[in-house]
C-alpha positions as CSV (number, residue, x, y, z in Angstrom):
1,X,-33.6,-13.6,-52.4
2,X,-36.0,-12.9,-55.2
3,X,-35.9,-15.6,-57.9
4,X,-36.6,-14.5,-61.4
5,X,-39.1,-16.6,-63.4
6,X,-39.2,-16.6,-67.2
7,X,-42.1,-18.1,-69.1
8,X,-41.7,-19.4,-72.6
9,X,-44.1,-21.1,-75.0
10,X,-42.1,-24.0,-76.4
11,X,-39.2,-25.8,-74.9
12,X,-36.5,-25.2,-77.6
13,X,-36.6,-21.5,-76.6
14,X,-34.8,-22.5,-73.4
15,X,-31.5,-22.5,-75.2
16,X,-31.8,-18.8,-75.9
17,X,-33.1,-18.1,-72.4
18,X,-30.1,-19.9,-70.8
19,X,-27.7,-17.8,-72.9
20,X,-29.7,-14.7,-71.8
21,X,-29.3,-15.7,-68.1
22,X,-25.5,-15.9,-68.6
23,X,-25.4,-12.6,-70.4
24,X,-27.3,-10.9,-67.6
25,X,-25.3,-12.5,-64.9
26,X,-28.1,-14.5,-63.4
27,X,-26.0,-17.6,-63.6
28,X,-22.3,-18.2,-64.3
29,X,-21.1,-19.0,-67.8
30,X,-20.3,-22.5,-66.9
31,X,-20.6,-25.2,-64.1
32,X,-24.3,-24.9,-63.6
33,X,-26.8,-27.6,-62.6
34,X,-29.8,-28.1,-64.9
35,X,-32.8,-29.6,-63.2
36,X,-34.9,-30.6,-66.2
37,X,-38.5,-31.4,-64.9
38,X,-40.5,-32.7,-67.8
39,X,-42.6,-35.6,-69.1
40,X,-39.8,-36.1,-71.7
41,X,-36.0,-36.1,-71.4
42,X,-35.6,-33.9,-74.6
43,X,-32.3,-35.6,-75.3
44,X,-32.6,-36.4,-78.9
45,X,-29.0,-36.2,-80.1
46,X,-29.8,-36.2,-83.9
47,X,-28.1,-34.0,-86.4
48,X,-28.0,-30.2,-86.5
49,X,-27.5,-27.7,-89.3
50,X,-24.6,-26.3,-87.4
51,X,-20.8,-26.7,-87.1
52,X,-20.1,-27.2,-83.4
53,X,-16.5,-26.3,-83.8
54,X,-17.9,-22.7,-83.5
55,X,-20.6,-22.3,-80.9
56,X,-23.0,-19.4,-81.0
57,X,-21.0,-16.7,-79.0
58,X,-23.2,-13.6,-79.0
59,X,-26.8,-13.5,-77.7
60,X,-28.0,-12.6,-81.2
61,X,-26.3,-15.7,-82.6
62,X,-27.8,-17.8,-79.8
63,X,-31.3,-16.5,-80.7
64,X,-30.8,-17.3,-84.4
65,X,-29.5,-20.8,-83.5
66,X,-32.5,-21.4,-81.3
67,X,-35.2,-20.3,-83.7
68,X,-33.6,-21.6,-86.9
69,X,-31.8,-24.8,-85.9
70,X,-33.5,-26.3,-82.8
71,X,-36.6,-28.4,-82.1
72,X,-38.4,-29.2,-78.9
73,X,-36.4,-32.3,-78.2
74,X,-32.8,-31.5,-79.1
75,X,-32.0,-28.2,-77.3
76,X,-30.3,-29.4,-74.1
77,X,-27.1,-31.0,-75.5
78,X,-26.0,-27.8,-77.3
79,X,-26.1,-26.0,-73.9
80,X,-24.1,-28.8,-72.3
81,X,-21.6,-28.7,-75.1
82,X,-21.2,-25.0,-74.8
83,X,-20.4,-25.6,-71.1
84,X,-23.3,-23.8,-69.5
85,X,-24.3,-27.0,-67.6
86,X,-21.9,-29.5,-66.0
87,X,-24.7,-31.5,-64.4
88,X,-27.8,-32.6,-66.3
89,X,-30.6,-34.0,-64.2
90,X,-33.6,-35.4,-66.0
91,X,-36.5,-35.4,-63.5
92,X,-39.2,-37.3,-65.3
93,X,-41.2,-39.4,-62.9
94,X,-44.1,-38.0,-60.8
95,X,-43.3,-40.7,-58.2
96,X,-40.1,-41.0,-56.0
97,X,-37.4,-42.7,-58.0
98,X,-33.8,-43.3,-56.7
99,X,-31.1,-41.2,-58.3
100,X,-28.6,-42.7,-60.7
101,X,-25.5,-40.9,-61.8
102,X,-23.3,-41.4,-64.8
103,X,-20.2,-39.7,-66.0
104,X,-20.7,-38.8,-69.6
105,X,-18.9,-37.1,-72.6
106,X,-20.4,-35.2,-75.4
107,X,-18.4,-35.2,-78.7
108,X,-19.0,-32.3,-81.0
109,X,-18.3,-32.3,-84.7
110,X,-19.8,-30.7,-87.8
111,X,-23.6,-31.2,-87.6
112,X,-23.5,-33.6,-84.7
113,X,-23.4,-33.9,-80.9
114,X,-22.8,-37.4,-79.8
115,X,-23.3,-38.5,-76.1
116,X,-21.4,-41.5,-74.7
117,X,-20.4,-42.9,-71.3
118,X,-17.1,-41.7,-70.0
119,X,-14.4,-44.3,-70.4
120,X,-11.2,-43.2,-68.6
121,X,-8.9,-45.2,-70.9
122,X,-10.3,-43.3,-73.9
123,X,-11.3,-39.9,-72.6
124,X,-9.1,-39.0,-69.6
125,X,-6.3,-37.7,-71.8
126,X,-8.7,-35.1,-73.2
127,X,-9.7,-33.5,-69.9
128,X,-6.9,-31.0,-69.9
129,X,-6.8,-30.4,-73.6
130,X,-8.3,-26.9,-74.4
131,X,-9.0,-28.1,-78.0
132,X,-10.7,-31.3,-76.9
133,X,-13.7,-32.3,-79.0
134,X,-15.3,-33.6,-75.8
135,X,-17.3,-31.9,-73.1
136,X,-17.5,-33.8,-69.8
137,X,-20.6,-33.8,-67.6
138,X,-22.6,-35.7,-65.1
139,X,-25.9,-37.2,-66.1
140,X,-28.4,-37.7,-63.2
141,X,-31.8,-39.4,-63.4
142,X,-34.3,-39.8,-60.6
143,X,-37.0,-37.8,-58.8
144,X,-38.6,-36.8,-55.5
145,X,-36.0,-38.4,-53.2
146,X,-33.8,-36.4,-50.7
147,X,-31.2,-34.4,-52.6
148,X,-28.6,-31.7,-52.0
149,X,-27.5,-29.5,-54.8
150,X,-24.5,-27.3,-54.4
151,X,-23.9,-25.9,-57.9
152,X,-25.8,-22.8,-59.2
153,X,-29.2,-24.3,-60.2
154,X,-31.5,-23.6,-63.2
155,X,-35.0,-25.0,-62.7
156,X,-36.2,-25.9,-66.2
157,X,-39.9,-26.7,-65.9
158,X,-42.2,-28.1,-68.5
159,X,-45.8,-27.9,-67.3
160,X,-46.7,-31.1,-69.2
161,X,-44.9,-32.9,-66.3
162,X,-48.0,-32.3,-64.2
163,X,-50.6,-33.1,-66.8
164,X,-50.1,-35.9,-69.2
165,X,-49.7,-39.6,-68.4
166,X,-48.9,-40.3,-72.1
167,X,-48.1,-37.0,-73.8
168,X,-47.0,-38.5,-77.1
169,X,-50.5,-39.6,-77.9
170,X,-52.2,-36.3,-77.1
171,X,-50.9,-33.8,-79.6
172,X,-53.6,-32.3,-81.8
173,X,-53.6,-32.8,-85.6
174,X,-51.1,-30.7,-87.5
175,X,-50.8,-30.2,-91.2
176,X,-48.9,-28.3,-93.9
177,X,-50.2,-27.5,-97.4
178,X,-48.6,-29.5,-100.2
179,X,-48.9,-29.5,-104.0
180,X,-51.4,-31.7,-105.9
181,X,-48.4,-33.6,-107.3
182,X,-47.0,-34.4,-103.8
183,X,-50.5,-35.4,-102.7
184,X,-50.8,-37.8,-105.6
185,X,-47.2,-39.1,-105.0
186,X,-47.9,-40.0,-101.4
187,X,-51.2,-41.7,-102.4
188,X,-49.8,-43.7,-105.3
189,X,-46.1,-44.3,-104.5
190,X,-45.6,-47.3,-102.2
191,X,-42.0,-46.2,-101.7
192,X,-42.7,-42.6,-100.9
193,X,-40.1,-41.3,-98.3
194,X,-42.7,-40.6,-95.7
195,X,-43.8,-44.2,-95.8
196,X,-41.0,-45.0,-93.4
197,X,-43.2,-43.5,-90.7
198,X,-46.3,-45.3,-89.3
199,X,-49.4,-44.6,-91.5
200,X,-51.3,-43.6,-88.4
201,X,-48.9,-40.6,-87.9
202,X,-48.7,-39.3,-91.5
203,X,-51.5,-39.1,-94.0
204,X,-52.6,-36.8,-96.8
205,X,-56.0,-35.2,-97.2
206,X,-57.8,-32.9,-99.6
207,X,-60.0,-30.0,-98.6
208,X,-61.6,-28.3,-101.5
209,X,-58.9,-27.4,-104.0
210,X,-56.1,-27.7,-101.4
211,X,-54.0,-30.6,-100.3
212,X,-52.3,-31.3,-97.0
213,X,-49.7,-33.6,-95.3
214,X,-51.2,-34.3,-91.9
215,X,-49.5,-35.4,-88.7
216,X,-51.8,-36.9,-86.1
217,X,-51.4,-38.8,-82.8
218,X,-54.3,-40.7,-81.3
219,X,-55.7,-39.0,-78.2
220,X,-56.3,-41.4,-75.3
221,X,-58.7,-39.5,-73.2
222,X,-58.7,-42.0,-70.4
223,X,-55.1,-41.1,-69.7
224,X,-55.8,-37.5,-69.1
225,X,-55.4,-37.0,-65.3
226,X,-58.2,-35.5,-63.1
227,X,-57.7,-32.0,-61.7
228,X,-57.1,-33.4,-58.2
229,X,-54.2,-35.6,-59.5
230,X,-52.6,-32.6,-61.2
231,X,-52.9,-30.5,-58.0
232,X,-51.3,-33.4,-56.0
233,X,-48.4,-33.6,-58.5
234,X,-47.8,-29.8,-58.2
235,X,-48.0,-30.1,-54.4
236,X,-45.6,-33.1,-54.3
237,X,-43.0,-31.4,-56.5
238,X,-43.1,-28.0,-54.8
239,X,-43.0,-29.8,-51.4
240,X,-39.9,-31.6,-52.6
241,X,-38.2,-28.3,-53.5
242,X,-39.0,-26.9,-50.1
243,X,-38.1,-29.9,-48.0
244,X,-34.7,-30.2,-49.8
245,X,-34.0,-26.5,-49.5
246,X,-33.5,-26.3,-53.3
247,X,-33.3,-22.6,-54.3
248,X,-32.8,-22.0,-58.0
249,X,-30.8,-19.0,-59.3
250,X,-33.5,-18.7,-62.0
251,X,-36.5,-20.6,-63.2
252,X,-37.7,-21.0,-66.8
253,X,-41.2,-22.5,-67.4
254,X,-42.4,-24.0,-70.7
255,X,-46.1,-23.9,-71.4
256,X,-46.1,-26.4,-74.4
257,X,-49.5,-25.3,-75.4
258,X,-48.8,-24.8,-79.1
259,X,-47.2,-28.2,-79.5
260,X,-50.2,-29.7,-77.7
261,X,-48.3,-31.5,-75.0
262,X,-50.2,-29.4,-72.6
263,X,-53.7,-28.7,-74.0
264,X,-54.4,-25.0,-74.5
265,X,-57.6,-25.3,-72.4
266,X,-55.6,-26.8,-69.5
267,X,-52.6,-24.5,-69.4
268,X,-54.1,-21.6,-67.5
269,X,-55.1,-23.8,-64.6
270,X,-51.8,-25.7,-64.5
271,X,-49.7,-22.5,-64.8
272,X,-51.7,-20.5,-62.2
273,X,-51.7,-23.4,-59.8
274,X,-48.0,-24.0,-60.1
275,X,-47.0,-20.4,-59.8
276,X,-49.3,-19.9,-56.8
277,X,-47.7,-22.9,-55.0
278,X,-44.2,-21.8,-56.0
279,X,-44.9,-18.4,-54.6
280,X,-45.8,-20.0,-51.2
281,X,-42.4,-21.6,-50.8
282,X,-40.1,-19.0,-52.3
283,X,-40.0,-15.3,-53.3
284,X,-40.5,-15.2,-57.1
285,X,-40.9,-12.5,-59.7
286,X,-42.2,-13.0,-63.2
287,X,-39.8,-11.5,-65.7
288,X,-39.5,-10.9,-69.4
289,X,-36.6,-10.8,-71.7
290,X,-35.2,-7.3,-71.9
291,X,-36.1,-6.2,-68.4
């Protein structure tokens, strides 16, 4: 069986891709297993500019929701709430880690998706209610231990899994231009709203006649893994897939190069090495949306 592989730039795009996979019949509309392999769990619940009483139903609505409402850390729960995935497996460690399973619920309301542990006394009565505000799912954590997966599987791969040992400290500086008034306000107002964040993250700067709000994480170069370590991580993960006979229905790969979680200068090597090794253990084909 040839496995389609789709490559995206940033991880929030996965929500649109997963809806596309359903639309094209690559996976069922519900009951799938999400294997989320990443340096981060991307499970920020947070608030959304969306009323979850009405999920995006068409592919065009899913695309608009993706690019207008989602960020790189809050795109998974909407897919679980829509019912695409019934098992959510966060595969974060590059070392073997025992699996832990929890039964969970996700409550949807206007502007929020709220995860919680399943409590039979509270939630059981909603399981057969078609108008229930809850979605029921299994949360699994753990990595690189023997595992059998029976549900239709989507392999959701972020290439930063192989690269960074502390990705949150390696993003490059980012800035947006602001007015001179906002620049002065940040400098002079001790109660400016952005003061709630650490000063090392948010600063303002002037460049000629322009003014900017700057976000910056400190780069710890000593935590950047050597090429040999990256190669070993790729080998270990792909060997785990092969040894456990894990065959995805479809694979989506996130580069994370624009966000900086995988440095742009590193991504060609990491991507090429991973795809080459993946091609050794299964029959894959690189696809694009619209094919």
